[in-house]
C-alpha positions in Angstrom: -17.6 -23.8 -45.2 -19.2 -20.8 -46.9 -19.7 -17.1 -46.3 -22.5 -14.6 -46.5 -22.2 -10.8 -46.8 -19.3 -10.0 -49.0 -21.1 -7.5 -51.1 -23.4 -5.5 -48.9 -22.8 -1.9 -47.9 -23.6 -2.5 -44.3 -23.2 -5.2 -41.6 -20.7 -7.9 -40.9 -19.4 -10.7 -43.1 -20.3 -14.1 -41.7 -18.8 -17.6 -42.4 -20.5 -20.8 -41.5 -18.8 -24.1 -40.9 -20.7 -27.4 -40.7 -19.9 -31.1 -40.1 -22.9 -33.0 -41.3 -24.7 -35.6 -39.3 -25.8 -39.0 -40.6 -28.2 -39.2 -42.2 -27.6 -35.7 -43.5 -30.6 -33.3 -43.7 -32.5 -33.7 -47.0 -33.0 -30.8 -49.4 -29.6 -29.1 -48.8 -28.8 -26.6 -51.6 -27.1 -23.2 -52.1 -28.9 -20.9 -49.7 -29.6 -18.4 -52.5 -31.6 -21.0 -54.3 -33.9 -21.8 -51.3 -36.9 -19.9 -50.1 -36.6 -18.0 -46.8 -39.0 -20.5 -45.3 -37.1 -23.5 -46.5 -33.7 -22.0 -45.3 -35.2 -21.4 -41.9 -36.4 -25.0 -41.7 -33.1 -26.4 -42.8 -31.2 -24.1 -40.4 -33.2 -25.6 -37.5 -32.5 -29.2 -38.6 -28.8 -28.4 -39.1 -28.4 -26.7 -35.7 -30.3 -29.5 -34.0 -28.6 -32.5 -35.6 -25.2 -31.4 -37.0 -22.1 -29.7 -35.6 -21.8 -26.1 -36.7 -20.2 -22.7 -35.9 -20.0 -19.2 -37.3 -17.3 -16.7 -37.6 -18.2 -13.0 -37.8 -16.1 -10.0 -38.8 -17.6 -6.6 -38.2 -17.4 -3.4 -40.3 -14.5 -1.9 -38.5 -12.3 -4.9 -39.4 -13.7 -5.0 -42.9 -12.7 -1.4 -43.4 -9.3 -1.9 -41.9 -8.2 -5.1 -43.7 -10.6 -5.1 -46.7 -13.5 -7.4 -47.5 -11.3 -10.2 -48.9 -9.2 -10.3 -45.7 -12.2 -10.1 -43.6 -13.9 -13.0 -45.4 -10.7 -15.1 -44.9 -10.7 -14.1 -41.2 -14.4 -15.0 -40.7 -13.7 -18.4 -42.2 -10.8 -18.9 -39.9 -12.9 -18.0 -36.9 -15.7 -20.4 -37.9 -13.4 -23.3 -38.4 -11.6 -22.6 -35.1 -14.9 -22.4 -33.2 -16.0 -25.7 -34.8 -12.7 -27.4 -34.0 -13.1 -26.2 -30.4 -16.5 -27.9 -30.2 -15.3 -31.1 -31.8 -12.0 -31.1 -29.8 -10.2 -32.1 -33.0 -9.1 -30.7 -36.3 -10.8 -31.8 -39.6 -9.0 -33.9 -42.1 -9.9 -31.3 -44.8 -12.1 -28.1 -45.0 -14.2 -27.8 -48.1 -14.7 -24.1 -49.0 -17.1 -22.6 -51.5 -15.1 -20.4 -54.0 -11.8 -20.4 -55.7 -9.5 -19.6 -52.8 -8.9 -20.7 -49.2 -7.5 -18.8 -46.3 -4.3 -20.8 -46.4 -1.4 -18.3 -46.6 -3.9 -15.4 -46.4 -4.7 -15.5 -42.6 -1.9 -16.2 -40.1 -4.2 -18.3 -37.9 -5.3 -20.7 -40.7 -3.8 -24.1 -40.0 -6.0 -26.7 -41.7 -5.9 -28.5 -45.0 -8.4 -26.9 -47.3 -9.9 -27.3 -50.8 -11.7 -24.6 -52.6 -14.7 -25.7 -54.8 -16.2 -23.3 -57.2 -19.9 -23.5 -56.9 -19.4 -25.8 -53.9 -22.5 -24.5 -52.2 -24.6 -26.2 -54.9 -22.7 -29.5 -55.1 -21.2 -30.3 -51.7 -23.9 -30.9 -49.0 -21.6 -29.7 -46.2 -21.0 -26.5 -48.0 -24.7 -26.1 -48.7 -25.4 -26.5 -45.0 -22.7 -23.9 -44.1 -24.2 -21.5 -46.7 -27.6 -21.8 -44.9 -26.1 -21.3 -41.5 -24.1 -18.2 -42.6 -26.9 -16.6 -44.5 -29.5 -17.2 -41.8 -27.2 -15.9 -39.1 -26.3 -12.8 -41.0 -29.9 -12.1 -42.1 -30.9 -12.3 -38.4 -28.2 -9.8 -37.4 -29.3 -7.4 -40.1 -33.0 -7.6 -39.0 -31.8 -6.8 -35.4 -29.8 -3.8 -36.7 -32.8 -2.7 -38.8 -34.8 -2.2 -35.5 -32.4 0.6 -34.5 -31.9 1.9 -38.1 -35.3 1.5 -39.8 -34.7 3.9 -42.8 -32.3 1.6 -44.6 -34.6 -1.5 -45.1 -32.0 -3.9 -43.8 -34.8 -6.3 -42.8 -35.5 -6.8 -46.5 -32.2 -6.0 -48.3 -29.7 -7.3 -45.7 -27.5 -4.3 -46.2 -27.2 -4.7 -50.0 -27.2 -1.5 -52.1 -30.8 -1.5 -53.2 -32.5 1.7 -54.4 -34.2 2.1 -51.0 -30.9 1.6 -49.2 -29.0 4.1 -51.4 -31.8 6.7 -51.1 -31.7 6.3 -47.3 -28.0 6.7 -47.3 -28.3 10.0 -49.3 -31.1 11.2 -47.0 -29.8 10.1 -43.6 -26.1 9.4 -44.1 -24.2 6.3 -43.1 -24.5 4.6 -39.7 -21.7 3.0 -37.7 -22.8 -0.3 -39.4 -21.9 1.0 -42.9 -18.7 -0.1 -44.6 -16.9 3.1 -45.2 -14.4 1.4 -47.5 -17.1 0.5 -50.0 -17.4 3.0 -52.9 -21.1 4.1 -52.5 -20.6 4.9 -48.8 -17.1 6.4 -49.3 -18.3 8.6 -52.2 -21.3 9.8 -50.2 -19.1 10.7 -47.2 -16.8 12.7 -49.6 -19.8 14.6 -50.9 -21.0 15.5 -47.4 
């Protein structure tokens, strides 16, 4: 399991969960190290051959429970969705990072192990990283159609110079995380 979208100023946080197929797709790596073209190719292979699911937590929940809690909730939703597909629970969930949702989200019920840098060393986490990033990037491109000023199709909601300038000019949308400092400070100034 891995997540995408903890740091952006807009959009949801997305977790991906993958059970790899045999033979596993070749070329898996941390999604941030892959080109967009290669990520899209691997996503297609993973979705076609492996078992996968995503968990999404929107901006309202992020603002209500904070980004850490929202990330833990997205992970819980992704694993629950994957377990429902498999009709069984995993022996262990491998998670990129230094913490698991165990004890942090009431619905978490699985054995889990956090692996720092896991998206670069564990193929199943690499696959989950690809699924999460591609899913979230697609959501942000769709949101960009309705909100073209912010450049979400390029910056995925991160606080780039263009995004921050658009925030100052046009103000925040319903897709902005109001609990994040740049958005909150802007709203206080308005």
